[in-house]
C-alpha positions in Angstrom: -7.8 -11.0 2.3 -7.3 -14.6 1.3 -5.5 -15.4 4.6 -8.2 -13.9 6.6 -10.9 -15.3 4.3 -12.7 -12.0 4.1 -14.4 -10.3 1.1 -13.3 -7.1 -0.5 -16.3 -5.4 1.2 -15.1 -6.6 4.6 -11.6 -5.5 3.8 -12.8 -2.1 2.8 -14.5 -1.6 6.1 -11.4 -2.7 7.9 -9.3 0.0 6.2 -12.1 2.6 6.2 -12.6 2.8 2.5 -15.4 2.2 0.0 -15.3 -1.2 -1.7 -15.2 0.2 -5.3 -12.2 2.4 -4.3 -10.5 -0.6 -2.8 -11.1 -2.5 -6.0 -9.6 0.3 -8.0 -6.6 0.3 -5.7 -6.0 -3.4 -6.3 -6.0 -2.6 -10.0 -3.2 -0.2 -9.6 -5.0 3.2 -9.1 -2.6 4.3 -6.4 -3.6 7.9 -6.7 -6.7 7.2 -4.8 -4.9 6.9 -1.5 -2.2 8.9 0.3 1.0 7.4 1.5 -0.3 7.7 5.0 -3.5 5.8 4.2 -1.6 3.1 2.4 0.7 2.6 5.4 -2.4 2.4 7.7 -3.9 -0.2 5.3 -0.8 -2.3 5.3 -0.5 -2.3 9.1 -4.3 -3.1 9.4 -3.5 -6.3 7.5 -0.7 -7.2 9.9 2.2 -6.0 7.7 5.3 -4.3 9.1 6.4 -1.4 7.0 10.1 -0.3 6.8 11.2 2.8 5.0 14.9 3.0 4.2 16.5 6.2 2.8 19.9 5.9 1.1 21.9 7.9 -1.4 21.3 7.3 -5.1 24.2 5.3 -6.6 24.4 7.4 -9.7 25.1 11.1 -9.3 23.1 13.5 -11.4 20.1 11.1 -11.6 16.9 11.4 -9.6 16.4 8.9 -6.8 14.0 6.1 -7.2 11.2 4.5 -5.2 11.2 0.7 -5.0 8.7 -1.7 -3.4 10.3 -4.9 -2.2 7.7 -7.4 -0.8 9.0 -9.7 1.9 
């Protein structure tokens, strides 16, 4: 939003979301959006998204999800 110099209201319109919900999302309420919606939002803001699936290093433990910003 800062790069584009747009308000949260304008950003919400861009990603087809209500501004209060976008505000909650920025505060960590990720349950408000599906993974599909989140991916659409990221690409709407000119972000490339890569998903890599690899085996867990420790057998017997659940896999993990990691977000690595570029």
